C-alpha positions as CSV (number, residue, x, y, z in Angstrom):
1,M,133.0,41.1,138.9
2,N,134.9,42.9,136.1
3,I,135.4,40.5,133.2
4,V,136.8,40.5,129.6
5,L,135.0,37.8,127.6
6,L,137.1,36.0,125.0
7,G,136.3,33.4,122.3
8,A,135.9,32.9,118.6
9,P,132.7,34.0,116.7
10,G,130.0,31.4,117.4
11,A,131.7,30.1,120.6
12,G,128.6,31.0,122.7
13,K,130.0,34.0,124.5
14,G,126.9,36.1,124.2
15,T,124.7,33.4,125.7
16,Q,126.9,33.1,128.7
17,A,127.1,36.9,129.1
18,Q,123.3,37.1,129.1
19,R,123.0,34.6,131.9
20,L,125.6,36.3,134.0
21,V,123.8,39.7,133.5
22,A,120.4,38.2,134.4
23,D,121.7,36.4,137.5
24,Y,124.2,39.0,138.9
25,G,123.0,42.4,137.5
26,V,126.4,43.4,136.0
27,A,126.6,45.5,132.8
28,H,127.0,43.6,129.5
29,I,129.2,46.0,127.4
30,S,129.3,45.0,123.7
31,T,131.3,47.4,121.6
32,G,129.1,46.7,118.6
33,D,126.0,47.7,120.5
34,L,127.8,50.8,121.9
35,L,128.8,51.9,118.4
36,R,125.3,51.4,117.0
37,A,123.7,53.2,120.0
38,A,126.1,56.2,119.7
39,V,125.5,56.5,116.0
40,K,121.7,56.3,116.4
41,G,121.8,58.8,119.3
42,G,123.9,61.2,117.3
43,T,126.4,61.7,120.1
44,E,129.7,63.4,119.5
45,L,131.5,60.1,119.6
46,G,128.8,58.5,117.4
47,V,129.1,61.2,114.7
48,K,132.9,60.6,114.6
49,A,132.4,56.8,114.5
50,K,129.8,57.0,111.7
51,K,132.3,58.6,109.3
52,Y,134.6,55.6,109.6
53,M,131.7,53.1,109.5
54,D,130.2,54.7,106.4
55,A,133.5,54.5,104.7
56,G,133.8,50.8,105.5
57,E,136.8,51.4,107.8
58,L,137.5,50.1,111.3
59,V,136.7,52.6,114.0
60,P,140.0,53.7,115.6
61,D,141.0,52.3,118.9
62,E,140.9,55.8,120.6
63,L,137.2,56.2,119.7
64,V,136.3,52.8,120.9
65,I,138.1,53.1,124.2
66,D,136.4,56.5,124.7
67,L,133.0,54.8,124.2
68,V,133.9,52.1,126.6
69,K,135.1,54.6,129.2
70,E,131.9,56.5,128.9
71,R,129.9,53.3,129.4
72,L,132.0,52.2,132.4
73,D,131.1,55.5,134.1
74,Q,127.4,54.6,134.1
75,D,125.8,53.4,137.4
76,D,125.0,49.8,136.4
77,A,128.7,49.3,135.3
78,K,129.9,50.4,138.8
79,K,128.5,47.1,140.2
80,G,130.6,45.1,137.7
81,F,130.9,44.6,133.9
82,I,131.4,42.1,131.2
83,L,133.3,43.4,128.2
84,D,132.3,41.6,125.0
85,G,134.1,42.4,121.7
86,F,136.8,44.6,123.3
87,P,139.7,44.5,123.6
88,R,140.3,42.9,120.1
89,N,144.1,43.0,120.2
90,T,146.9,43.4,122.8
91,T,147.3,47.1,122.0
92,Q,143.7,47.7,123.1
93,A,144.2,45.4,126.1
94,V,147.2,47.5,127.3
95,T,145.2,50.7,126.8
96,L,142.2,49.2,128.7
97,D,144.4,48.3,131.7
98,S,145.8,51.8,131.8
99,E,142.4,53.5,131.6
100,L,140.9,51.2,134.3
101,A,143.9,52.0,136.5
102,K,143.1,55.7,136.1
103,M,139.5,54.9,137.2
104,E,141.0,52.9,140.2
105,R,139.5,49.7,138.8
106,S,140.9,46.5,137.4
107,L,139.9,43.3,135.7
108,D,139.1,40.3,137.8
109,C,139.6,37.8,135.0
110,A,139.6,37.1,131.3
111,L,137.1,34.3,130.6
112,L,137.8,32.2,127.5
113,V,134.9,30.2,126.0
114,D,137.0,27.7,124.1
115,V,135.5,25.8,121.1
116,E,137.3,23.9,118.3
117,P,137.2,25.7,114.9
118,A,135.6,22.7,113.2
119,V,132.8,22.7,115.8
120,I,132.1,26.4,115.2
121,V,132.0,26.0,111.4
122,K,129.5,23.1,111.8
123,R,127.5,25.0,114.5
124,L,127.2,28.3,112.5
125,S,126.7,26.8,109.1
126,S,123.6,25.0,110.3
127,R,122.1,28.3,111.5
128,R,119.1,29.7,109.6
129,T,117.4,33.1,110.0
130,C,113.8,34.1,109.3
131,R,113.5,36.8,106.6
132,A,110.3,38.2,108.2
133,C,111.0,38.4,111.9
134,G,114.7,37.7,112.3
135,Y,114.2,34.5,114.4
136,T,117.4,32.4,114.5
137,G,116.9,28.7,114.1
138,T,118.6,25.7,112.5
139,A,118.6,23.9,109.1
140,A,115.9,21.6,110.6
141,D,113.4,24.5,110.6
142,A,111.6,24.4,107.2
143,V,109.6,27.5,108.2
144,C,110.0,30.0,111.0
145,P,108.6,28.5,114.3
146,S,107.8,32.0,115.4
147,C,105.9,33.6,112.5
148,G,105.8,30.9,109.7
149,G,108.1,33.0,107.5
150,E,110.8,31.9,105.1
151,M,114.1,30.6,106.7
152,Y,117.3,31.4,104.8
153,Q,121.1,31.1,105.4
154,R,122.8,34.4,105.8
155,D,126.1,35.0,103.9
156,D,127.8,35.3,107.3
157,D,126.8,31.8,108.1
158,K,128.2,30.1,105.0
159,P,131.2,27.8,105.7
160,A,133.8,29.8,103.7
161,T,132.8,33.1,105.4
162,I,132.9,31.5,108.8
163,Q,136.4,30.1,108.2
164,N,137.5,33.6,107.1
165,R,136.1,35.1,110.3
166,L,137.9,32.4,112.4
167,D,141.2,33.2,110.6
168,V,140.8,36.9,111.3
169,Y,140.1,36.0,115.0
170,E,143.1,33.7,115.2
171,K,145.5,36.4,113.9
172,S,144.3,39.4,115.8
173,T,142.4,38.2,118.9
174,S,144.0,35.0,120.0
175,P,147.2,36.7,121.2
176,L,145.0,38.2,123.9
177,V,144.7,34.8,125.4
178,E,148.5,34.7,125.9
179,Y,148.4,38.3,127.2
180,Y,145.9,37.6,129.9
181,R,147.5,34.2,130.7
182,G,150.8,36.1,131.3
183,K,148.9,38.4,133.7
184,G,147.6,35.3,135.6
185,I,143.9,36.2,135.1
186,L,142.9,33.9,132.3
187,V,140.3,31.2,133.0
188,S,139.1,28.8,130.3
189,V,135.9,26.8,129.9
190,D,135.0,24.1,127.3
191,G,132.2,25.7,125.2
192,D,131.5,22.6,123.2
193,R,128.8,21.3,125.5
194,P,125.1,22.0,126.4
195,V,124.6,25.7,127.5
196,D,123.7,24.8,131.1
197,E,126.9,22.7,131.6
198,V,129.0,25.5,130.2
199,Y,127.3,28.0,132.5
200,A,127.9,25.8,135.5
201,D,131.6,25.8,134.6
202,V,131.6,29.6,134.0
203,K,130.2,30.2,137.5
204,E,132.7,27.8,139.1
205,A,135.6,29.4,137.2
206,L,134.5,32.9,138.4
207,G,134.0,31.7,142.0
208,L,130.3,32.5,141.9
């Protein structure tokens, strides 16, 4: 099972990925996590990436693909992988295909968790985070259910910011949907339903 996971911020991709990892033992490869781990570990790639991140610049495609390749070589990823947050554009997608071919591997499918933008804005803007322990809850939580701390709304979760993130996604990432549709490996599930229902559809779409 070699999958690219697609969907707008807040579509619920991470939740579905976690379930697939738990049930099928594949590697969940998040480029954000990879970058943070490489920087923290002080690896050669991490040191290079940190220069860009400290300057507030995007880490170049070549560095990100090198990190992904390094991760794909690890034992758990040989059983299968879910790529989350990469590729972000069609240039990266073409490079990924080329690098996988060199490794004599290929993608089985691109899984799109599809949710209407208005639903995402409503979903994310109702999110609240605990200042003390980081628990994520909703506007209904007056205090943190986990530690009793103060709940607040992160700037990232304010409607104007969410809309901006969705606009960026639409411009850069949504062309990937057409790229993978053209390759005949795109499968789409409706993410605007309870998590268990979405997961049942995900498994069916992947033939699991």
